[in-house]
C-alpha distance (Angstrom), angle and dihedral (degrees) to the residues before:
residue distance angle dihedral
X1 . . .
X2 3.77 . .
X3 3.78 138.8 .
X4 3.78 129.1 -159.5
X5 3.76 140.2 158.0
X6 3.79 108.7 -94.7
X7 3.77 135.0 140.5
X8 3.79 117.7 12.3
X9 3.79 89.9 -140.1
X10 3.77 114.5 158.5
X11 3.78 118.7 -91.8
X12 3.82 109.9 -122.5
X13 3.79 108.2 -144.9
X14 3.82 126.4 -159.1
X15 3.77 110.0 -70.6
X16 3.81 91.0 52.3
X17 3.81 120.8 113.0
X18 3.80 123.1 -115.3
X19 3.80 120.2 -159.2
X20 3.80 120.0 -152.7
X21 3.79 126.9 -163.2
X22 3.78 99.4 -143.3
X23 3.78 133.1 34.5
X24 3.80 99.6 -153.5
X25 3.78 124.9 119.9
X26 3.81 92.5 -70.0
X27 3.79 91.4 52.4
X28 3.79 90.1 45.2
X29 3.80 94.4 52.7
X30 3.81 92.3 43.5
X31 3.81 88.8 51.2
X32 3.80 91.6 50.2
X33 3.81 90.7 52.4
X34 3.81 91.2 46.4
X35 3.79 93.5 49.8
X36 3.80 90.0 50.7
X37 3.82 86.6 57.1
X38 3.81 93.5 49.0
X39 3.81 102.0 -100.5
X40 3.79 127.3 135.6
X41 3.82 117.4 -128.3
X42 3.80 134.2 -151.1
X43 3.80 122.3 -179.2
X44 3.80 136.4 -167.5
X45 3.79 117.8 -150.8
X46 3.83 135.7 148.9
X47 3.82 91.6 -133.5
X48 3.82 112.8 83.8
X49 3.82 88.5 -157.5
X50 3.80 97.7 45.7
X51 3.84 114.4 153.3
X52 3.82 94.1 -112.7
X53 3.80 93.2 56.8
X54 3.80 91.2 82.3
X55 3.83 95.4 56.3
X56 3.83 105.7 35.6
X57 3.81 135.9 83.9
X58 3.79 94.5 -122.2
X59 3.80 141.5 -2.2
X60 3.80 127.6 -154.4
X61 3.79 112.9 -154.7
X62 3.81 105.4 -143.0
X63 3.80 142.4 120.1
X64 3.78 126.6 -97.9
X65 3.81 90.3 -106.6
X66 3.81 96.5 50.4
X67 3.80 99.8 111.3
X68 3.80 93.9 176.8
X69 3.80 92.4 58.5
X70 3.81 90.3 41.2
X71 3.79 87.5 59.1
X72 3.80 90.1 47.7
X73 3.81 89.8 53.2
X74 3.79 92.0 51.7
X75 3.82 93.9 45.4
X76 3.78 89.1 66.8
X77 3.81 96.1 43.4
X78 3.80 140.0 75.4
X79 3.82 92.7 -149.7
X80 3.81 134.9 5.8
X81 3.80 128.2 -148.6
X82 3.82 135.4 162.4
X83 3.79 143.2 -132.3
X84 3.80 97.3 -161.5
X85 3.81 132.2 51.3
X86 3.80 99.4 -140.5
X87 3.83 96.0 89.1
X88 3.82 110.8 129.4
X89 3.83 120.0 -120.6
X90 3.81 89.2 -119.9
X91 3.81 91.4 55.9
X92 3.80 91.5 47.6
X93 3.80 90.4 50.3
X94 3.80 92.6 47.0
X95 3.80 91.8 51.3
X96 3.81 93.1 45.5
X97 3.81 89.8 59.9
X98 3.81 89.2 69.1
X99 3.84 106.8 27.5
X100 3.82 140.4 8.0
X101 3.80 111.4 -85.1
X102 3.81 113.7 -148.5
X103 2.98 122.5 -136.9
X104 3.79 92.9 27.5
X105 3.79 134.4 -122.9
X106 3.82 95.8 -106.6
X107 3.79 92.5 59.2
X108 3.79 93.2 42.3
X109 3.81 93.2 51.6
X110 3.81 90.2 57.8
X111 3.79 94.9 46.7
X112 3.83 94.2 44.7
X113 3.81 91.2 66.1
X114 3.81 113.1 58.1
X115 3.80 92.1 -158.1
X116 3.81 92.2 53.1
X117 3.81 90.1 42.2
X118 3.81 92.4 55.2
X119 3.79 91.5 43.4
X120 3.83 91.1 49.8
X121 3.80 91.6 50.8
X122 3.80 90.3 49.0
X123 3.83 93.9 46.9
X124 3.79 90.0 51.7
X125 3.79 94.9 49.4
X126 3.81 100.3 -108.6
X127 3.83 118.0 146.6
X128 3.82 115.2 -102.2
X129 3.78 132.4 161.8
X130 3.82 123.4 -110.5
X131 3.82 111.0 -67.3
X132 3.79 142.8 157.9
X133 3.77 130.1 -154.4
X134 3.81 110.3 -133.4
X135 3.80 132.5 -167.4
X136 3.81 103.1 177.8
X137 3.78 142.3 32.6
X138 3.81 90.2 -103.9
X139 3.81 91.7 52.9
X140 3.80 89.9 47.8
X141 3.79 91.1 50.7
X142 3.83 91.4 48.0
X143 3.81 93.0 49.7
X144 3.80 92.4 50.5
X145 3.80 90.0 48.6
X146 3.82 90.8 49.0
X147 3.80 92.0 52.9
X148 3.77 91.8 48.2
X149 3.76 102.5 -126.2
X150 3.78 129.7 -44.5
X151 3.81 110.3 75.4
X152 3.77 141.8 150.5
X153 3.81 116.9 -135.8
X154 3.80 119.1 -157.4
X155 3.79 130.7 -177.9
X156 3.79 113.8 -110.6
X157 3.79 92.2 -128.9
X158 3.77 132.8 31.1
X159 3.76 120.6 -6.8
X160 3.79 121.6 126.5
X161 3.81 137.2 176.4
X162 3.80 91.8 18.4
X163 3.80 97.0 -42.3
X164 3.80 115.6 128.8
X165 3.80 91.1 21.3
X166 3.79 136.0 112.1
X167 3.80 137.6 -178.5
X168 3.77 128.9 -144.7
X169 3.77 134.0 -173.7
X170 3.80 98.1 24.9
X171 3.82 97.6 103.5
X172 3.79 116.3 53.8
X173 3.81 90.7 -166.1
X174 3.82 94.0 63.5
X175 3.80 121.2 89.9
X176 3.82 107.3 -106.6
X177 3.79 96.6 -137.9
X178 3.80 92.1 47.0
X179 3.79 88.6 51.1
X180 3.81 91.6 51.6
X181 3.78 92.0 49.7
X182 3.79 89.9 47.3
X183 3.79 90.1 53.5
X184 3.82 90.5 50.1
X185 3.80 89.7 52.1
X186 3.83 89.7 49.4
X187 3.80 87.9 56.6
X188 3.79 88.9 55.5
X189 3.82 88.3 -110.5
X190 3.79 88.0 -75.0
X191 3.81 139.8 103.9
X192 3.76 119.2 -45.9
X193 3.78 148.6 150.5
X194 3.80 124.7 -98.6
X195 3.80 112.3 -154.5
X196 3.78 124.3 -168.3
X197 3.81 110.4 -125.5
X198 3.79 113.8 -111.7
X199 3.80 129.5 -158.0
X200 3.81 105.5 -103.4
X201 3.77 132.1 -149.7
X202 3.82 89.8 -178.1
X203 3.79 144.1 -38.7
X204 3.80 119.8 -112.4
X205 3.78 139.6 172.2
X206 3.79 133.3 -153.4
X207 3.80 122.8 -154.7
X208 3.80 120.0 -150.1
X209 3.79 126.8 -168.8
X210 3.81 120.0 -162.5
X211 3.79 126.7 175.8
X212 3.82 128.6 -152.2
X213 3.81 87.9 -105.1
X214 3.83 88.2 62.3
X215 3.80 98.3 -109.0
X216 3.80 112.6 146.3
X217 3.79 133.0 -162.0
X218 3.80 123.1 -177.8
X219 3.79 123.1 -159.4
X220 3.80 122.3 -139.8
X221 3.81 111.7 -96.4
X222 3.79 118.7 -86.8
X223 3.81 121.1 -139.5
X224 3.80 111.4 -134.0
X225 3.79 134.7 -164.6
X226 3.82 122.1 -163.0
X227 3.80 133.7 -166.7
X228 3.81 117.1 -167.0
X229 3.83 89.1 -8.4
X230 3.83 91.9 -58.8
X231 3.80 120.6 114.8
X232 3.81 108.0 -110.0
X233 3.78 101.6 176.3
X234 3.78 139.2 -10.0
X235 3.79 135.4 -170.1
X236 3.81 135.9 -163.6
X237 2.98 125.3 -114.8
X238 3.80 104.4 32.3
X239 3.82 114.0 -136.4
X240 3.81 98.1 -112.3
X241 3.76 135.2 144.7
X242 3.80 114.5 -99.7
X243 3.79 90.2 -111.3
X244 3.81 95.0 50.9
X245 3.81 92.9 45.2
X246 3.80 90.2 51.2
X247 3.81 91.1 49.1
X248 3.81 92.1 49.2
X249 3.79 92.5 50.0
X250 3.81 91.8 46.7
X251 3.82 92.7 51.1
X252 3.80 92.6 48.9
X253 3.80 93.9 47.0
X254 3.79 91.5 47.2
X255 3.82 91.1 52.5
X256 3.82 90.3 50.5
X257 3.80 92.1 48.5
X258 3.81 92.4 47.5
X259 3.79 89.6 53.2
X260 3.83 90.9 43.6
X261 3.79 84.9 -130.0
X262 3.80 120.8 -152.9
X263 3.79 105.5 -168.6
X264 3.81 131.0 7.4
X265 3.79 131.2 -27.0
X266 3.81 124.9 -172.5
X267 3.79 114.0 -159.1
X268 3.80 113.6 -160.2
X269 3.81 112.9 -154.6
X270 3.79 141.3 -178.0
X271 3.81 121.8 -135.1
X272 3.80 104.2 -155.3
X273 3.79 126.0 -149.3
X274 3.81 86.3 -114.6
X275 3.80 91.0 62.0
X276 3.83 97.0 -104.7
X277 3.79 124.9 137.0
X278 3.82 115.7 -142.1
X279 3.80 128.6 -176.7
X280 3.80 111.3 -124.9
X281 3.82 108.1 177.8
X282 3.80 141.8 -21.6
X283 3.81 128.4 -131.9
X284 3.84 117.7 -171.5
X285 3.81 95.7 -154.9
X286 3.80 142.5 49.6
X287 3.78 110.5 -45.9
X288 3.80 135.9 -140.8
X289 3.81 91.4 -126.6
X290 3.83 91.0 61.2
X291 3.80 98.4 53.9
X292 3.81 84.1 101.9
X293 3.81 88.7 63.8
X294 3.83 87.1 81.7
X295 3.79 87.5 71.0
X296 3.79 104.2 20.4
X297 3.80 102.9 48.9
X298 3.79 138.9 51.7
X299 3.82 89.0 -119.3
X300 3.80 123.0 33.2
X301 3.79 119.3 -134.1
X302 3.81 89.8 -113.5
X303 3.80 95.2 55.1
X304 3.81 88.0 44.2
X305 3.80 90.5 53.1
X306 3.80 89.6 55.5
X307 3.80 92.5 46.1
X308 3.81 92.5 49.2
X309 3.81 98.9 48.7
X310 3.82 91.6 43.1
X311 3.83 91.4 49.7
X312 3.79 92.5 -121.3
X313 3.81 121.3 148.6
X314 3.80 106.8 -78.0
X315 3.79 120.8 -113.1
X316 3.78 127.7 -115.2
X317 3.81 115.4 -91.3
X318 3.80 98.1 -160.0
X319 3.81 116.3 139.5
X320 3.80 110.4 -113.3
X321 3.80 93.7 -178.4
X322 3.81 135.4 -13.1
X323 3.81 111.5 -91.3
X324 3.79 136.0 -179.5
X325 3.79 138.6 -166.4
X326 3.79 132.9 -155.7
X327 3.79 119.3 -160.5
X328 3.79 119.1 -123.5
X329 3.79 107.3 -144.4
X330 3.77 125.3 -168.2
X331 3.80 87.5 -99.2
X332 3.81 88.2 78.1
X333 3.84 88.6 66.1
X334 3.83 93.3 49.4
X335 3.77 135.2 70.1
X336 3.80 119.8 -135.3
X337 3.81 89.6 -95.1
X338 3.81 90.8 54.0
X339 3.79 97.0 -105.9
X340 3.80 117.4 138.5
X341 3.79 120.8 -100.4
X342 3.79 135.4 178.2
X343 3.81 112.4 -114.2
X344 3.81 113.6 -126.5
X345 3.77 97.0 -122.0
X346 3.80 88.6 155.2
X347 3.81 87.4 65.1
X348 3.81 93.0 44.7
X349 3.80 91.3 53.3
X350 3.81 91.8 58.1
X351 3.81 87.5 78.1
X352 3.82 107.3 96.0
X353 3.80 114.7 -112.0
X354 3.83 95.4 16.8
X355 3.83 123.8 130.2
X356 3.81 131.4 -174.3
X357 3.82 124.0 -130.4
X358 3.82 118.4 -174.7
X359 3.81 125.3 -178.2
X360 3.85 100.2 -150.4
X361 3.79 92.4 -118.7
X362 3.77 107.9 164.3
X363 3.82 103.8 -151.7
X364 3.82 118.1 52.4
X365 3.79 114.8 -156.1
X366 3.77 133.4 165.0
X367 3.78 112.1 -78.3
X368 3.83 94.8 12.5
X369 3.81 115.9 126.2
X370 3.79 106.5 -122.7
X371 3.79 99.3 165.7
X372 3.77 143.2 -49.8
X373 3.78 142.9 -117.4
X374 3.80 120.8 -130.2
X375 3.77 131.5 -161.7
X376 3.78 141.6 177.6
X377 3.78 130.0 -143.3
X378 3.76 143.8 172.0
X379 3.81 88.9 -106.1
X380 3.79 138.0 18.4
X381 3.81 90.4 -102.5
X382 3.82 92.8 49.9
X383 3.80 92.5 50.7
X384 3.81 92.5 48.7
X385 3.80 93.2 45.7
X386 3.81 92.0 51.0
X387 3.80 95.9 51.4
X388 3.80 93.0 44.9
X389 3.81 90.9 49.9
X390 3.79 89.7 50.5
X391 3.80 91.4 50.0
X392 3.79 91.2 50.8
X393 3.81 88.6 58.0
X394 3.80 93.7 56.1
């Protein structure tokens, strides 16, 4: 962590109003932390039943590209932030005319485009795996051929939790050309990034908070496990060597400083079996892998988000106890035949140290994040084992 004298931006004390682009679970949990600190909250979201609606002072129903309503959001706020990357440049600009927007539009425009994001990381000397930006089926085919087989293909824009992504070269029984065309269709037949698969030891993330005054706090790395490109469980702190943890924290803090971040930045990384650390993707907002910070750390990521965008002193990120989360997808509410079922949360909560967190989403569907379980433990392994046992009982 570091602290320095930077911008003389105004400190926004409790009683001020924070605007959030996005009323999903991240906006909801940020709003709950902000309300506990005495702030008012307004959100903008296209879903009239978004999870944050039930815990905020006001909700504007509008799309991410509705610059007029973005301006209306900012008119009633002292600062604006976001919990989703899909905000249009025009909406960011419209909001910035009436209130500070943190993080800013310049940073968001780089992160919104995976090709530009990878190129920016490369230009600035940060470690990334082999990749190619592609804009056509022929370029996609050439990139896959260049990398010699196993690749992940991701859409340049949008796409989340496995959407807008394809894999090639992992099934020897599938026709290669059909697999390539399937990957192109997964990209929406538009621009994307082709990444050469690397041999992984584990996947981690590091969350950085940076305020307008230039104060920085870095969270301990989280260890993440994915199934079908969706986070299944995560635990803090990640079981890393001291040297690798220090390197991961340094890379994440350096990225935040280079961006002159105002807010939060999650840096997803790969730890390869060869001992290398590679940056995967960036998320300028609270992150699923740090939900466990509510129980693991002195300051949760959601309180830290509020502190950072309001230019308050940042909170300590020290681990008090290892903690883990397991995502509850809509599948938990559905039988194998698709019929609705009631999850047995009463059984899950018999596991000592486990808590339930639901997002008040109204329509369960497979792959949709509906909530999560959290647990604590004496060690990283104990915390992870407890939350996974609880999930198995649902």
